[in-house]
Every structure is written in C-alpha cells, then in structure tokens.
C-alpha positions in Angstrom: -2.1 7.3 -29.6 -0.1 7.3 -26.3 -1.7 7.3 -22.9 0.2 8.2 -19.8 -1.0 7.6 -16.3 1.0 9.8 -13.9 0.9 9.1 -10.2 2.2 12.0 -8.0 2.9 12.3 -4.4 5.3 11.8 -1.5 5.3 8.3 0.0 6.9 9.6 3.2 3.7 11.5 4.2 0.9 9.0 4.4 -1.9 9.7 2.0 0.3 12.2 0.2 1.8 9.1 -1.5 -1.6 8.1 -2.9 -0.7 8.8 -6.6 2.6 6.8 -6.3 0.8 3.9 -4.6 -1.8 3.9 -7.3 0.8 4.0 -10.1 2.5 0.9 -8.5 -0.7 -1.0 -8.1 -1.8 -0.2 -11.7 1.6 -1.1 -13.1 2.0 -4.5 -11.3 -1.6 -5.7 -10.9 -3.0 -5.2 -14.3 -2.3 -5.6 -18.0 -2.5 -2.6 -20.4 -2.4 -2.0 -24.1 1.1 -1.1 -25.4 -0.1 2.5 -25.8 -0.3 2.9 -22.0 2.6 4.0 -19.8 2.2 4.1 -16.0 4.6 6.5 -14.3 5.4 6.9 -10.6 6.2 10.6 -10.8 6.8 11.0 -7.0 7.8 14.6 -6.3 10.0 15.1 -9.3 8.4 18.4 -10.2 9.9 20.0 -13.3 11.4 16.7 -14.4 7.8 15.5 -15.1 7.2 18.2 -17.7 8.3 15.9 -20.6 5.8 13.2 -19.5 3.0 15.7 -19.6 4.0 17.4 -22.8 4.6 14.1 -24.7 1.3 12.5 -23.7 -1.6 12.6 -26.1 -3.9 11.5 -23.3 -3.0 11.9 -19.7 -4.5 10.7 -16.4 -3.0 12.3 -13.3 -3.6 10.7 -9.9 -2.8 12.7 -6.9 -4.0 13.6 -3.3 -4.7 17.2 -4.2 -8.3 17.7 -3.3 -9.0 19.7 -0.1 -10.6 17.6 2.6 -13.5 20.1 2.8 -14.5 18.9 -0.7 -15.6 15.5 0.7 -13.9 12.1 1.2 -14.5 10.6 -2.2 -12.8 10.2 -5.5 -13.0 13.4 -7.6 -12.6 13.3 -11.4 -12.0 16.4 -13.5 -11.9 16.1 -17.3 -10.0 18.7 -19.3 -10.1 21.1 -16.4 -7.8 21.5 -13.4 -9.6 23.1 -10.5 -7.9 26.1 -8.8 -8.3 24.5 -5.4 -5.3 22.2 -6.0 -2.6 24.8 -5.3 -1.0 23.0 -2.3 2.6 21.9 -2.3 4.4 19.8 0.2 7.6 21.9 0.2 8.6 25.4 -1.0 11.0 24.0 -3.7 8.5 21.6 -5.3 7.0 22.6 -8.6 3.3 21.9 -8.2 0.9 20.3 -10.6 -0.7 23.7 -11.6 2.7 25.1 -12.5 3.6 22.1 -14.6 0.3 22.3 -16.5 0.7 26.0 -17.0 4.2 25.4 -18.5 2.9 22.8 -20.8 0.1 25.1 -21.9 2.7 27.9 -22.4 4.7 25.6 -24.7 1.5 24.7 -26.5 2.0 21.0 -25.5 -1.0 20.1 -23.3 -2.4 16.6 -23.9 -5.5 16.6 -26.1 -7.3 14.9 -23.2 -6.4 15.4 -19.5 -8.1 13.7 -16.5 -7.3 14.5 -12.9 -8.3 11.7 -10.5 -7.9 13.2 -7.0 -8.7 12.4 -3.4 -8.5 14.4 -0.3 -5.7 13.2 2.0 -6.8 12.3 5.5 -3.4 11.6 7.0 -0.4 13.8 6.1 1.8 12.7 9.0 5.2 11.4 8.3 4.9 7.6 7.7 4.5 5.2 4.8 1.1 3.8 3.9 -2.4 5.0 3.2 -5.0 5.7 5.9 -7.8 3.1 6.0 -10.2 5.7 4.6 -8.1 6.4 1.5 -7.2 2.7 1.1 -10.9 2.0 0.8 -11.0 4.3 -2.3 -8.3 2.3 -4.2 -10.7 -0.1 -6.0 -12.8 2.8 -7.2 -9.8 4.6 -8.6 -8.6 1.5 -10.4 -12.1 1.1 -11.9 -12.2 4.7 -13.0 -8.7 4.6 -14.6 -9.6 1.3 -16.5 -12.9 2.9 -17.7 -11.1 6.0 -19.0 -8.4 4.0 -20.8 -11.0 1.6 -22.3 -13.0 4.6 -23.6 -9.9 6.3 -25.1 -8.8 3.0 -26.7 -12.2 2.5 -28.3 -12.2 6.0 -30.0 
C-alpha cells in the first residue's frame, strides 16, 4: 500500500501556504513507514495529477475552507465539498479539477482525506497567522491518526 500526503498552497500569501508548511513539518519533524510519501505540491496544478492518481491512499492538506465555515480543522473523508472552488490565480488548476480528472481517468485513490482550514490572512507575505499556527499540532495529530489507521488495516 502506498500513502501520499500532499500539501497544497502558495507560501507567498500567508495562510494560503498552510499545506506546504504542513508538508515540510511532517517531512522533517516525524518518522513515517516506508509506504508514506510526503509531498509539498505548492501550486503545481496539473503536474500533481500523477501524485493523486498513483496514490492508493491520499491525504490532501490545504487552506481551502471558506472562513464562514469556522476557524477549525475540517476533515472530509472520501468526499470533497463543493465549497472549495477557490483558486489563487486564473491559470491555476484547482483541487476540484484535479480530482475530477483523476476520476475521469478512473484513478482516484481508494481512500481520500481532505484536511482543510480556513485561511485568516491571504495578504502577500510568508508565514502563517497566529490563529492558523495554533491549528498545526491538531493537523499533525489528525494526519498521524489517519496513517496509523490505514497502516493497521
């Protein structure tokens, strides 16, 4: 079984870089089974399709939840809510489009988890807002728990 953790976002726009920041923290601060690959997907768009289609189990971490949904960690298992349609630029392929392409190719992972947060600060600048930084330990705990569960199956 291969498990991919894919962090998405743009580090240049504050909390928009949450997924990338999480990928780096997960990769450098923790040990994982050989079956786990941590990927900083940045804003690579279509180039990330292979990571999605080749994963048996996939965790996507991104700042895609509208702030109106509440300042907390949101976890969606095997469903991608329609409310995550935002893109940071008109040429960027969004998460919804990537997953739709994988589904069209009949290569969606057997298990898919989206771990998302609502960005508080999207101003140009590197670093997470204090509110989002406070959610980091919870996200790490959630990702570890999901991977542990999959590894024990």
